[in-house]
MARGU-944626 format. One record per atom (N, C-alpha, C, O): x, y, z. Coordinates in steps of 0.2 Angstrom, whole numbers, padded with zeros to 4 digits, always signed. Layout:
XYZ/...
# end
This chain:
+0004-0006+0000/+0000+0000+0000/+0004+0006+0000/+0009+0007+0004/+0003+0011-0005/+0007+0017-0005/+0002+0022-0002/-0002+0025-0005/+0004+0024+0004/+0000+0028+0008/+0002+0035+0009/+0008+0036+0008/-0002+0040+0010/-0001+0047+0011/+0003+0048+0018/+0002+0044+0022/+0008+0053+0018/+0012+0054+0024/+0007+0056+0030/+0009+0054+0036/+0002+0059+0029/-0003+0061+0034/-0009+0057+0033/-0012+0057+0027/-0012+0054+0038/-0018+0050+0037/-0024+0051+0042/-0022+0055+0047/-0030+0049+0040/-0035+0050+0044/-0037+0045+0049/-0038+0039+0048/-0036+0047+0056/-0038+0042+0061/-0046+0044+0063/-0047+0050+0064/-0050+0039+0063/-0057+0040+0064/-0060+0039+0071/-0066+0039+0072/-0055+0039+0076/-0057+0038+0083/-0062+0044+0085/-0067+0043+0089/-0061+0050+0083/-0065+0056+0085/-0072+0055+0082/-0077+0058+0085/-0073+0051+0077/-0080+0050+0075/-0084+0046+0080/-0090+0046+0079/-0081+0043+0085/-0085+0039+0090/-0086+0044+0096/-0089+0041+0101/-0085+0050+0095/-0086+0054+0101/-0081+0052+0107/-0083+0053+0113/-0075+0050+0105/-0071+0047+0110/-0068+0053+0115/-0068+0052+0121/-0067+0059+0112/-0064+0064+0116/-0069+0070+0117/-0068+0073+0123/-0074+0071+0113/-0079+0076+0115/-0085+0074+0110/-0085+0070+0106/-0091+0077+0112/-0097+0076+0108/-0096+0078+0101/-0093+0083+0100/-0099+0075+0096/-0098+0077+0089/-0105+0078+0086/-0110+0076+0088/-0105+0081+0080/-0111+0082+0076/-0110+0077+0070/-0105+0078+0066/-0114+0073+0069/-0113+0067+0064/-0112+0070+0057/-0107+0068+0054/-0116+0075+0055/-0115+0077+0048/-0108+0081+0047/-0105+0080+0042/-0106+0084+0053/-0099+0087+0052/-0094+0082+0052/-0089+0083+0048/-0095+0077+0056/-0090+0071+0056/-0089+0068+0049/-0083+0066+0047/-0095+0067+0046/-0095+0064+0039/-0091+0068+0035/-0087+0066+0030/-0092+0075+0035/-0089+0079+0031/-0082+0080+0032/-0078+0081+0027/-0079+0078+0038/-0072+0078+0040/-0069+0072+0036/-0063+0073+0033/-0072+0067+0035/-0070+0061+0031/-0069+0063+0024/-0064+0062+0021/-0074+0066+0021/-0074+0069+0014/-0068+0073+0013/-0065+0073+0008/-0067+0078+0018/-0062+0083+0017/-0055+0080+0017/-0051+0082+0014/-0054+0075+0022/-0048+0071+0022/-0046+0068+0015/-0041+0069+0013/-0051+0064+0013/-0050+0061+0006/-0049+0066+0000/-0044+0065-0004/-0053+0071+0000/-0052+0076-0005/-0045+0079-0004/-0043+0082-0009/-0043+0080+0002/-0036+0083+0003/-0030+0079+0002/-0025+0081+0003/-0031+0073+0000/-0026+0069-0002/-0024+0063+0003/-0019+0059+0001/-0028+0062+0008/-0026+0057+0013/-0030+0051+0010/-0036+0050+0009/-0026+0045+0009/-0029+0039+0006/-0028+0033+0011/-0030+0028+0009/-0027+0035+0017/-0027+0029+0022/-0032+0031+0028/-0031+0037+0031/-0036+0027+0030/-0041+0029+0036/-0041+0023+0041/-0041+0017+0039/-0040+0025+0047/-0039+0020+0052/-0045+0021+0057/-0047+0026+0059/-0048+0015+0059/-0053+0015+0064/-0053+0009+0068/-0048+0005+0068/-0058+0008+0073/-0058+0002+0077/-0065+0001+0080/-0069+0006+0081/-0068-0005+0081/-0074-0006+0084/-0074-0003+0091/-0079-0001+0094/-0068-0002+0094/-0068+0000+0101/-0069+0008+0102/-0072+0010+0107/-0068+0012+0096/-0069+0019+0097/-0076+0021+0097/-0080+0019+0092/-0078+0023+0103/-0085+0025+0104/-0089+0019+0104/-0096+0019+0103/-0086+0013+0106/-0090+0007+0106/-0094+0006+0100/-0101+0005+0101/-0091+0005+0094/-0094+0004+0088/-0097+0010+0084/-0098+0010+0078/-0097+0016+0088/-0100+0022+0085/-0096+0024+0079/-0098+0026+0074/-0089+0024+0080/-0084+0027+0075/-0085+0023+0068/-0085+0026+0063/-0085+0017+0069/-0086+0013+0063/-0093+0014+0059/-0093+0014+0053/-0098+0015+0063/-0105+0016+0061/-0105+0023+0057/-0107+0023+0051/-0102+0028+0060/-0102+0035+0057/-0097+0035+0051/-0099+0037+0045/-0092+0032+0051/-0087+0031+0046/-0090+0027+0040/-0089+0029+0034/-0094+0022+0041/-0097+0018+0036/-0102+0022+0032/-0103+0021+0026/-0106+0027+0035/-0110+0032+0032/-0106+0036+0027/-0109+0037+0021/-0100+0038+0029/-0096+0042+0024/-0094+0038+0019/-0094+0040+0013/-0091+0032+0020/-0088+0028+0015/-0093+0026+0010/-0091+0024+0004/-0100+0026+0011/-0105+0024+0006/-0104+0029+0000/-0106+0027-0005/-0102+0035+0002/-0102+0040-0003/-0095+0041-0007/-0094+0046-0011/-0090+0037-0005/-0083+0038-0007/-0081+0032-0012/-0082+0026-0009/-0079+0033-0018/-0077+0027-0022/-0071+0023-0018/-0067+0026-0015/-0072+0016-0018/-0068+0012-0014/-0060+0012-0016/-0056+0011-0012/-0059+0015-0022/-0052+0015-0024/-0049+0022-0022/-0043+0023-0024/-0052+0026-0018/-0050+0032-0016/-0046+0031-0009/-0043+0036-0007/-0047+0025-0006/-0044+0025+0001/-0042+0018+0003/-0045+0013+0000/-0037+0017+0007/-0036+0011+0010/-0039+0011+0017/-0039+0016+0020/-0042+0006+0020/-0045+0006+0026/-0042+0001+0031/-0041-0005+0029/-0041+0003+0037/-0038-0001+0042/-0043-0001+0048/-0045+0004+0050/-0045-0007+0051/-0048-0007+0057/-0045-0013+0061/-0040-0016+0060/-0048-0014+0067/-0045-0018+0072/-0049-0024+0075/-0055-0024+0074/-0046-0028+0079/-0050-0033+0083/-0047-0034+0090/-0041-0032+0091/-0051-0036+0094/-0048-0038+0101/-0050-0034+0106/-0051-0036+0112/-0052-0027+0105/-0054-0022+0110/-0061-0020+0108/-0062-0017+0103/-0065-0020+0113/-0072-0018+0111/-0075-0015+0117/-0072-0012+0122/-0082-0014+0117/-0085-0011+0123/-0093-0010+0122/-0095-0011+0116/-0097-0010+0127/-0104-0009+0126/-0107-0006+0133/-0104-0008+0138/-0111-0001+0132/-0114+0002+0137/-0109+0005+0142/-0110+0005+0148/-0104+0008+0139/-0099+0011+0143/-0094+0007+0146/-0090+0009+0150/-0094+0000+0145/-0090-0004+0148/-0085-0007+0143/-0087-0010+0138/-0078-0007+0144/-0073-0009+0140/-0073-0017+0140/-0073-0019+0146/-0072-0020+0135/-0071-0027+0135/-0065-0029+0130/-0063-0025+0125/-0062-0035+0131/-0057-0038+0127/-0058-0045+0125/-0060-0049+0130/-0057-0047+0119/-0057-0054+0118/-0053-0055+0111/-0055-0053+0106/-0047-0059+0112/-0043-0060+0107/-0043-0067+0104/-0038-0069+0101/-0049-0070+0106/-0049-0077+0104/-0050-0078+0096/-0053-0073+0093/-0049-0083+0093/-0049-0084+0086/-0056-0083+0083/-0057-0079+0078/-0061-0086+0087/-0068-0085+0085/-0070-0078+0085/-0074-0075+0081/-0069-0074+0091/-0071-0068+0091/-0068-0063+0086/-0072-0059+0084/-0062-0064+0085/-0059-0059+0080/-0061-0060+0073/-0061-0056+0069/-0062-0067+0072/-0065-0068+0065/-0072-0065+0064/-0073-0062+0059/-0076-0066+0069/-0083-0063+0069/-0082-0056+0068/-0086-0052+0065/-0078-0053+0072/-0077-0046+0073/-0075-0042+0066/-0078-0037+0064/-0071-0046+0062/-0070-0043+0055/-0076-0043+0051/-0077-0037+0048/-0080-0048+0051/-0086-0047+0047/-0091-0042+0049/-0095-0039+0046/-0092-0042+0056/-0096-0036+0059/-0094-0029+0057/-0098-0025+0056/-0087-0028+0057/-0084-0022+0055/-0086-0020+0048/-0088-0015+0046/-0085-0025+0044/-0086-0024+0037/-0094-0022+0036/-0095-0018+0031/-0098-0025+0039/-0105-0023+0039/-0106-0016+0041/-0110-0012+0038/-0103-0014+0047/-0104-0007+0049/-0101-0002+0045/-0104+0004+0044/-0096-0004+0041/-0092+0001+0037/-0094+0001+0030/-0092+0005+0026/-0099-0004+0028/-0102-0004+0022/-0097-0005+0016/-0096-0002+0011/-0092-0010+0018/-0087-0012+0013/-0087-0020+0013/-0090-0023+0017/-0083-0022+0008/-0083-0029+0007/-0076-0032+0007/-0074-0038+0006/-0071-0028+0009/-0064-0030+0010/-0061-0025+0014/-0062-0019+0014/-0056-0027+0019/-0052-0023+0023/-0045-0023+0021/-0042-0029+0021/-0042-0018+0020/-0035-0018+0017/-0030-0020+0023/-0026-0023+0021/-0031-0018+0029/-0027-0019+0034/-0031-0021+0041/-0035-0017+0043/-0030-0027+0043/-0033-0028+0050/-0028-0029+0055/-0023-0032+0054/-0029-0025+0061/-0024-0025+0066/-0027-0028+0072/-0033-0028+0074/-0023-0031+0076/-0024-0033+0083/-0023-0027+0087/-0018-0025+0088/-0028-0025+0091/-0029-0019+0094/-0026-0019+0101/-0028-0023+0106/-0021-0015+0103/-0018-0014+0109/-0016-0021+0113/-0020-0023+0118/-0011-0024+0110/-0010-0031+0112/-0008-0031+0120/-0007-0037+0123/-0006-0026+0123/-0004-0026+0130/-0009-0028+0134/-0008-0031+0140/-0016-0027+0132/-0021-0029+0136/-0021-0037+0137/-0023-0040+0142/-0020-0040+0131/-0020-0047+0131/-0014-0050+0135/-0014-0055+0138/-0009-0046+0136/-0003-0048+0140/-0005-0049+0147/-0001-0053+0150/-0010-0046+0149/-0012-0047+0156/-0018-0052+0157/-0020-0053+0162/-0020-0055+0151/-0026-0060+0151/-0023-0067+0151/-0017-0067+0149/-0027-0072+0152/-0024-0079+0152/-0021-0080+0145/-0024-0078+0140/-0015-0083+0144/-0012-0085+0138/-0007-0079+0136/-0003-0081+0132/-0008-0073+0139/-0003-0068+0138/-0002-0066+0130/-0006-0068+0126/+0004-0064+0129/+0005-0062+0122/+0006-0068+0117/+0005-0068+0111/+0007-0074+0121/+0008-0080+0117/+0001-0082+0113/+0001-0084+0108/-0005-0080+0116/-0011-0081+0113/-0012-0077+0107/-0014-0079+0102/-0009-0070+0107/-0009-0066+0101/-0005-0070+0095/-0007-0070+0089/+0001-0073+0097/+0005-0076+0092/+0002-0082+0089/+0003-0084+0084/-0001-0086+0094/-0003-0093+0092/-0010-0094+0090/-0012-0099+0087/-0015-0089+0092/-0022-0089+0091/-0024-0083+0087/-0028-0084+0081/-0023-0078+0089/-0026-0072+0086/-0024-0071+0079/-0028-0070+0074/-0017-0070+0078/-0014-0069+0072/-0015-0074+0067/-0017-0073+0061/-0015-0081+0068/-0016-0086+0064/-0024-0085+0061/-0025-0087+0055/-0028-0083+0065/-0035-0083+0063/-0036-0077+0058/-0040-0078+0053/-0032-0072+0059/-0032-0066+0054/-0029-0068+0047/-0031-0066+0042/-0023-0072+0048/-0020-0074+0042/-0024-0079+0038/-0024-0079+0032/-0029-0083+0041/-0034-0087+0037/-0038-0082+0033/-0040-0084+0028/-0040-0077+0036/-0045-0072+0033/-0041-0069+0027/-0044-0067+0022/-0035-0068+0028/-0031-0065+0022/-0030-0070+0016/-0031-0068+0011/-0030-0077+0018/-0029-0082+0013/-0036-0082+0009/-0036-0084+0003/-0042-0081+0013/-0048-0081+0010/-0050-0074+0006/-0055-0074+0002/-0045-0069+0006/-0046-0063+0002/-0051-0058+0006/-0053-0053+0003/-0052-0059+0012/-0057-0055+0016/-0053-0049+0018/-0056-0043+0018/-0047-0050+0020/-0042-0044+0022/-0036-0044+0018/-0034-0050+0015/-0033-0039+0017/-0027-0038+0013/-0020-0039+0017/-0016-0043+0014/-0020-0036+0022/-0014-0037+0026/-0015-0037+0034/-0021-0036+0036/-0010-0040+0038/-0012-0041+0045/-0006-0037+0049/+0000-0037+0047/-0009-0034+0054/-0004-0030+0058/-0006-0030+0066/-0011-0033+0068/-0002-0027+0070/-0003-0026+0077/-0002-0019+0079/+0002-0016+0076/-0006-0017+0085/-0005-0011+0087/-0003-0011+0095/-0006-0016+0098/+0000-0006+0098/+0001-0006+0105/+0005+0001+0106/+0008+0004+0102/+0004+0003+0113/+0008+0009+0115/+0015+0007+0117/+0019+0011+0117/+0016+0000+0118/+0022-0002+0121/+0026-0006+0115/+0024-0012+0113/+0031-0003+0112/+0034-0006+0106/+0038-0013+0108/+0039-0017+0103/+0039-0013+0114/+0042-0020+0116/+0038-0026+0115/+0040-0031+0113/+0031-0025+0116/+0027-0030+0115/+0026-0032+0108/+0026-0037+0106/+0026-0026+0103/+0026-0027+0096/+0032-0031+0094/+0031-0036+0090/+0038-0030+0096/+0044-0033+0094/+0043-0040+0096/+0045-0045+0093/+0041-0042+0102/+0041-0049+0105/+0036-0053+0100/+0038-0058+0098/+0030-0050+0099/+0026-0054+0094/+0029-0056+0088/+0029-0061+0085/+0032-0050+0084/+0035-0051+0078/+0040-0057+0078/+0041-0061+0073/+0044-0057+0084/+0049-0062+0084/+0047-0069+0086/+0050-0074+0085/+0040-0069+0088/+0038-0076+0090/+0032-0079+0085/+0028-0083+0087/+0032-0076+0079/+0027-0078+0074/+0031-0080+0067/+0037-0077+0067/+0028-0084+0063/+0032-0085+0057/+0033-0079+0053/+0029-0074+0053/+0039-0078+0049/+0041-0072+0046/+0035-0070+0041/+0032-0075+0037/+0034-0064+0040/+0029-0062+0036/+0022-0061+0039/+0017-0059+0036/+0021-0064+0045/+0014-0064+0048/+0012-0057+0049/+0006-0055+0047/+0016-0053+0053/+0015-0046+0054/+0018-0042+0049/+0024-0042+0048/+0013-0038+0045/+0016-0034+0040/+0016-0027+0041/+0019-0023+0038/+0012-0025+0047/+0012-0018+0048/+0011-0017+0056/+0009-0022+0059/+0014-0012+0059/+0013-0010+0066/+0010-0003+0067/+0013+0002+0063/+0006-0002+0071/+0004+0005+0073/+0006+0006+0080/+0004+0002+0085/+0010+0011+0081/+0012+0013+0088/+0011+0020+0089/+0013+0024+0085/+0008+0022+0095/+0006+0029+0096/+0010+0032+0101/+0012+0029+0106/+0011+0039+0100/+0014+0043+0105/+0022+0042+0106/+0025+0044+0111/+0025+0038+0101/+0032+0037+0102/+0036+0040+0096/+0042+0038+0095/+0033+0044+0092/+0037+0048+0087/+0033+0055+0087/+0029+0056+0082/+0035+0059+0092/+0032+0066+0092/+0037+0070+0095/+0043+0068+0097/+0036+0076+0096/+0041+0081+0098/+0044+0079+0105/+0049+0081+0107/+0040+0076+0109/+0042+0074+0116/+0044+0067+0117/+0046+0065+0122/+0044+0063+0111/+0046+0056+0112/+0047+0053+0105/+0043+0053+0101/+0053+0051+0104/+0055+0048+0098/+0058+0041+0099/+0063+0039+0096/+0055+0037+0104/+0057+0031+0105/+0057+0026+0099/+0061+0021+0099/+0053+0027+0094/+0053+0023+0088/+0059+0023+0085/+0061+0018+0081/+0064+0028+0086/+0070+0028+0083/+0074+0021+0084/+0078+0019+0080/+0073+0018+0090/+0076+0012+0092/+0073+0006+0089/+0076+0001+0089/+0068+0007+0085/+0064+0001+0083/+0064+0001+0075/+0062-0004+0072/+0066+0006+0072/+0066+0007+0065/+0070+0001+0061/+0067-0002+0057/+0076+0000+0063/+0080-0006+0060/+0076-0012+0061/+0076-0016+0056/+0074-0014+0067/+0071-0020+0068/+0065-0021+0063/+0064-0026+0060/+0060-0016+0063/+0054-0017+0059/+0056-0017+0052/+0053-0021+0048/+0061-0014+0049/+0063-0014+0042/+0066-0021+0041/+0065-0023+0035/+0070-0023+0045/+0073-0030+0044/+0067-0035+0043/+0069-0040+0040/+0062-0034+0047/+0056-0039+0046/+0051-0037+0041/+0045-0040+0041/+0052-0032+0037/+0048-0030+0032/+0041-0028+0035/+0036-0029+0032/+0041-0024+0040/+0035-0022+0044/+0034-0014+0043/+0039-0011+0044/+0029-0012+0040/+0027-0005+0038/+0026-0002+0045/+0022-0005+0049/+0028+0004+0046/+0027+0008+0052/+0021+0013+0051/+0022+0018+0047/+0016+0013+0056/+0011+0018+0056/+0012+0022+0063/+0012+0018+0068/+0013+0028+0062/+0014+0032+0068/+0007+0035+0070/+0003+0037+0065/+0005+0036+0076/-0001+0039+0078/+0000+0044+0084/+0004+0043+0088/-0005+0048+0084/-0006+0053+0090/+0001+0058+0090/+0004+0058+0095/+0002+0062+0084/+0007+0066+0084/+0007+0072+0090/+0012+0075+0091/+0001+0073+0092/+0000+0078+0098/+0001+0075+0105/-0001+0078+0110/+0003+0068+0105/+0004+0065+0111/-0003+0065+0115/-0002+0066+0121/-0008+0063+0112/-0015+0063+0115/-0016+0070+0119/-0020+0070+0124/-0014+0075+0116/-0016+0082+0119/-0011+0085+0123/-0012+0091+0125/-0005+0082+0124/+0000+0085+0128/+0003+0091+0124/+0005+0096+0126/+0003+0090+0117/+0006+0095+0113/+0000+0099+0109/-0001+0099+0103/-0004+0102+0113/-0010+0106+0111/-0011+0112+0114/-0010+0113+0120/-0013+0117+0110/-0015+0124+0113/-0021+0123+0117/-0022+0128+0122/-0025+0118+0116/-0032+0117+0119/-0030+0116+0127/-0034+0117+0131/-0025+0113+0128/-0023+0111+0135/-0024+0103+0136/-0027+0100+0132/-0020+0100+0140/-0020+0093+0141/-0027+0091+0144/-0029+0094+0149/-0030+0086+0141/-0036+0083+0144/-0035+0080+0151/-0030+0078+0153/-0041+0081+0155/-0040+0079+0162/-0039+0071+0163/-0035+0069+0167/-0041+0067+0158/-0040+0060+0158/-0033+0058+0156/-0031+0052+0156/-0028+0063+0154/-0022+0060+0151/-0018+0057+0157/-0017+0060+0162/-0015+0051+0155/-0011+0047+0160/-0004+0050+0161/+0000+0047+0165/-0001+0055+0157/+0005+0057+0158/+0007+0060+0165/+0002+0063+0168/+0013+0059+0168/+0015+0061+0174/+0015+0069+0174/+0016+0072+0169/+0014+0072+0180/+0013+0079+0180/+0020+0083+0178/+0019+0088+0174/+0025+0080+0179/+0032+0083+0176/+0032+0084+0169/+0034+0089+0166/+0029+0079+0165/+0029+0079+0158/+0024+0084+0156/+0025+0088+0151/+0018+0084+0159/+0013+0088+0157/+0015+0096+0157/+0014+0100+0153/+0019+0097+0163/+0021+0104+0164/+0027+0106+0159/+0027+0112+0156/+0031+0101+0157/+0036+0103+0152/+0033+0104+0145/+0035+0109+0142/+0028+0100+0143/+0025+0101+0137/+0021+0108+0137/+0020+0111+0132/+0018+0109+0143/+0014+0116+0143/+0019+0122+0142/+0017+0127+0138/+0025+0121+0144/+0030+0126+0143/+0032+0127+0136/+0033+0132+0133/+0032+0121+0132/+0034+0121+0125/+0028+0124+0121/+0029+0127+0116/+0022+0122+0123/+0016+0125+0120/+0016+0133+0120/+0015+0136+0115/+0018+0135+0126/+0018+0143+0127/+0024+0146+0123/+0023+0151+0121/+0029+0142+0123/+0035+0145+0119/+0033+0146+0111/+0035+0151+0108/+0030+0140+0109/+0028+0141+0102/+0023+0146+0101/+0023+0150+0096/+0018+0147+0105/+0013+0152+0105/+0016+0159+0105/+0014+0164+0101/+0021+0160+0109/+0025+0167+0109/+0028+0168+0102/+0029+0174+0101/+0030+0163+0098/+0033+0164+0092/+0028+0164+0086/+0030+0165+0080/+0021+0164+0088/+0016+0164+0083/+0016+0157+0079/+0014+0158+0073/+0018+0152+0081/+0019+0146+0078/+0015+0140+0082/+0018+0137+0086/+0009+0139+0080/+0005+0134+0085/+0009+0127+0085/+0012+0125+0081/+0009+0125+0091/+0013+0119+0093/+0010+0113+0089/+0014+0108+0087/+0003+0113+0087/+0000+0108+0083/+0003+0108+0076/+0005+0102+0074/+0005+0113+0074/+0008+0114+0067/+0015+0110+0067/+0017+0106+0063/+0019+0112+0072/+0026+0109+0073/+0025+0102+0074/+0029+0098+0071/+0021+0100+0078/+0020+0093+0080/+0018+0089+0074/+0021+0083+0073/+0013+0091+0070/+0012+0087+0064/+0018+0087+0059/+0019+0082+0056/+0021+0093+0058/+0027+0093+0053/+0032+0088+0056/+0035+0085+0051/+0033+0088+0062/+0039+0084+0065/+0037+0076+0064/+0041+0072+0062/+0031+0075+0065/+0029+0068+0065/+0029+0065+0058/+0031+0059+0057/+0028+0069+0053/+0028+0066+0046/+0035+0067+0043/+0036+0066+0037/+0040+0070+0046/+0046+0072+0043/+0051+0066+0042/+0055+0066+0038/+0050+0060+0045/+0054+0055+0045/+0052+0050+0039/+0046+0047+0040/+0056+0049+0034/+0054+0045+0029/+0054+0037+0030/+0051+0033+0027/+0056+0035+0036/+0056+0028+0038/+0049+0027+0041/+0047+0021+0042/+0045+0032+0042/+0038+0031+0044/+0033+0031+0038/+0034+0036+0035/+0029+0026+0037/+0025+0026+0031/+0020+0031+0032/+0018+0035+0027/+0016+0032+0037/+0011+0037+0038/+0010+0039+0045/+0011+0035+0050/+0007+0045+0046/+0006+0047+0053/-0002+0048+0053/-0004+0052+0049/-0005+0046+0058/-0012+0047+0059/-0014+0053+0064/-0011+0053+0069/-0019+0057+0062/-0022+0062+0067/-0029+0061+0066/-0032+0058+0061/-0033+0063+0072/-0040+0062+0072/-0043+0068+0073/-0042+0072+0078/-0049+0070+0069/-0053+0075+0070/-0060+0074+0067/-0060+0072+0061/-0065+0076+0070/-0072+0076+0068/-0074+0083+0065/-0080+0084+0063/-0069+0087+0064/-0071+0094+0062/-0067+0095+0055/-0061+0095+0055/-0071+0096+0050/-0068+0097+0043/-0063+0103+0043/-0058+0103+0039/-0064+0108+0047/-0059+0114+0047/-0053+0112+0050/-0048+0114+0047/-0053+0108+0055/-0047+0105+0058/-0043+0101+0053/-0037+0101+0053/-0047+0097+0049/-0044+0093+0044/-0040+0097+0039/-0034+0095+0037/-0043+0102+0037/-0040+0106+0032/-0034+0110+0035/-0029+0110+0031/-0034+0112+0041/-0029+0115+0044/-0023+0110+0045/-0017+0113+0044/-0024+0104+0046/-0018+0099+0047/-0015+0098+0040/-0009+0097+0040/-0019+0098+0035/-0017+0097+0028/-0012+0102+0027/-0007+0102+0024/-0014+0109+0028/-0010+0114+0027/-0003+0114+0031/+0002+0116+0028/-0004+0112+0037/+0002+0111+0041/+0007+0107+0038/+0013+0108+0038/+0004+0101+0036/+0009+0096+0033/+0012+0098+0027/+0018+0096+0025/+0009+0103+0023/+0012+0105+0017/+0017+0111+0018/+0020+0112+0013/+0017+0114+0023/+0021+0119+0025/+0028+0117+0027/+0029+0112+0030/+0034+0121+0026/+0040+0119+0028/+0041+0119+0035/+0038+0124+0039/+0045+0115+0038/+0045+0115+0046/+0051+0119+0048/+0056+0120+0044/+0050+0122+0054/+0056+0126+0057/+0060+0122+0062/+0058+0120+0067/+0065+0119+0059/+0069+0115+0063/+0073+0118+0069/+0074+0115+0074/+0074+0124+0069/+0077+0128+0075/+0071+0128+0080/+0073+0127+0086/+0065+0129+0079/+0060+0128+0084/+0059+0121+0087/+0058+0121+0093/+0060+0116+0083/+0060+0109+0085/+0065+0108+0090/+0064+0106+0096/+0071+0111+0089/+0077+0110+0094/+0075+0114+0100/+0076+0112+0106/+0072+0120+0100/+0070+0124+0106/+0065+0120+0110/+0066+0120+0116/+0060+0118+0106/+0055+0114+0110/+0058+0108+0114/+0056+0107+0119/+0062+0104+0110/+0065+0098+0114/+0069+0100+0119/+0070+0096+0124/+0073+0106+0119/+0077+0108+0124/+0072+0110+0130/+0074+0109+0136/+0067+0113+0129/+0062+0114+0134/+0059+0108+0138/+0059+0108+0144/+0058+0103+0134/+0055+0097+0137/+0061+0093+0141/+0059+0090+0146/+0067+0094+0138/+0073+0092+0142/+0072+0085+0144/+0072+0080+0140/+0073+0084+0151/+0074+0077+0154/+0067+0073+0154/+0067+0068+0156/+0062+0077+0151/+0055+0073+0151/+0054+0070+0144/+0049+0067+0143/+0059+0071+0140/+0059+0067+0133/+0059+0060+0135/+0062+0057+0139/+0054+0056+0131/+0053+0049+0132/+0050+0047+0138/+0050+0041+0139/+0048+0051+0143/+0044+0049+0149/+0038+0045+0146/+0034+0048+0142/+0037+0040+0149/+0031+0035+0147/+0026+0035+0152/+0026+0037+0158/+0020+0032+0150/+0014+0031+0154/+0011+0024+0152/+0013+0022+0146/+0007+0022+0156/+0003+0016+0154/-0003+0017+0150/-0006+0022+0151/-0005+0012+0146/-0012+0013+0142/-0017+0012+0147/-0017+0009+0152/-0023+0014+0145/-0029+0014+0149/-0035+0012+0145/-0041+0012+0147/
# end
């Protein structure tokens, strides 16, 4: 898949971060595709099936050859309660359910969602390697999905799975918050992924709101010291008349070893703005200044939730 450097993450369509207007969210998808983004990522977990449902309404109006679509298996939810099920039967059923919600007959990339949660369940990551992924490979053989990948906040887990499955099983990985202005941990994994022919999808270039003029959301799991360092960086960029969101998007897409970077918005104006950011030249001096401000908080990590 030849994907655009900046791609559309559909988590916002599920009202994950704030309430949305459905018509506006659908228009955001149209704006992304019209603006040159040809890769869309979603999950049944986002909004507990709502994101896939809203995205499906948009995709009915878009020619299938205009985009590649990625969705996920393993992480779900209902009535406000999160659930996980990485069994072969559930993930197989999940693929067909997603296709129905999305109004499509073929998924370009199917990902095992946030495998660190399976690490704490019976069978651990071994279950992903020995049961979940083989079930998805079977769907690939049947032509239901095109490619198979895994996602996680913890790149160590991704590496372990790739090392413990047959070569070529994992074709792509989505890792979030580890290639941004405050964290470039993925630098340590590029060689490994490339040696195993694994395409790299970067997500959350704003570090889930740490690098945002809006302010860090209350639910953010980052430690206070990192939050404060990023807030200083936000203020520094604002004083220079250069929104930190612009710098963050530009930095995230600057590395040619990353296939694509996902950002999410249900607002078509924000989508247009991010496209403009991506097309503008980056201020590398400001990148250096921001990373100096973040200082010893670079690469500070947190647990997924």
